[in-house]
C-alpha positions in Angstrom: 80.5 55.6 45.5 77.1 56.5 44.1 74.7 53.6 44.5 71.5 55.1 43.2 69.7 58.2 42.0 66.1 59.2 41.4 64.4 62.1 39.5 61.1 63.3 40.8 58.8 66.1 39.9 57.3 68.1 42.7 53.8 69.3 41.7 53.6 72.0 44.4 56.8 73.8 43.5 56.9 72.7 39.8 60.5 71.7 40.0 62.4 68.5 39.3 64.3 67.0 42.3 67.5 64.9 41.7 68.0 62.6 44.7 71.4 60.8 44.9 72.3 58.0 47.3 76.0 57.4 48.2 77.9 54.8 50.2 81.1 56.1 51.7 82.3 52.9 53.4 85.1 52.5 50.8 86.6 55.8 51.7 86.3 54.9 55.4 88.1 51.6 54.9 90.8 53.3 52.8 91.4 55.9 55.5 91.6 53.3 58.2 94.1 51.1 56.2 96.3 54.1 55.4 96.2 55.2 59.0 97.3 51.8 60.2 100.1 51.3 57.6 101.8 54.7 57.3 99.9 56.9 59.7 99.6 59.4 56.8 103.2 60.4 57.0 105.5 60.4 53.9 108.6 62.4 54.6 107.6 65.9 55.2 104.2 65.5 53.7 101.0 64.5 55.6 97.9 62.7 54.2 95.3 64.4 56.4 92.3 62.4 55.1 90.5 61.0 52.2 87.1 62.7 51.6 84.8 61.6 48.8 83.9 64.4 46.3 80.2 64.0 46.9 80.6 64.6 50.6 82.7 67.8 49.9 80.0 68.9 47.5 77.4 68.6 50.3 79.6 70.5 52.7 80.0 73.3 50.2 76.3 73.5 49.6 75.7 73.7 53.3 78.2 76.6 53.6 77.0 78.3 50.4 80.4 78.1 48.8 81.1 77.4 45.1 83.7 75.0 43.8 85.7 77.8 42.1 86.3 79.7 45.3 89.4 77.9 46.3 90.2 79.8 49.6 86.6 79.4 50.9 86.5 75.7 49.9 89.8 75.0 51.8 88.3 76.7 54.9 85.1 74.6 54.7 87.0 71.3 54.3 89.4 72.2 57.1 86.6 73.2 59.5 84.7 70.0 58.8 87.7 67.6 59.0 88.9 69.1 62.2 85.5 69.2 63.8 85.7 65.6 64.9 82.5 64.6 63.3 84.3 63.1 60.3 87.2 61.4 62.1 86.5 58.2 60.2 87.9 59.9 57.0 91.1 61.1 58.9 94.4 59.4 58.2 96.8 61.6 60.0 95.5 62.6 63.4 97.5 65.8 64.0 96.4 69.4 63.5 97.3 71.6 60.6 
């Protein structure tokens, strides 16, 4: 959830900077509750995790991938979610 944003003008680069501040605790709480109730399993389907769009956007920027490149986007999300750094967003703890 976005909790704030600022626009600044940098005099040295002559560019505007758009700074956003997010709070991802809601997604963490949802993932924890879903993990405790169903474990992310619904028949043959698995809910691997719940990742906020703003966080995925940052991952894609770091990797230099655009939103419209579906295959590369899936690889970036898979690599990040399986890395262990973002376990708080995982619901199903298996591998895929």
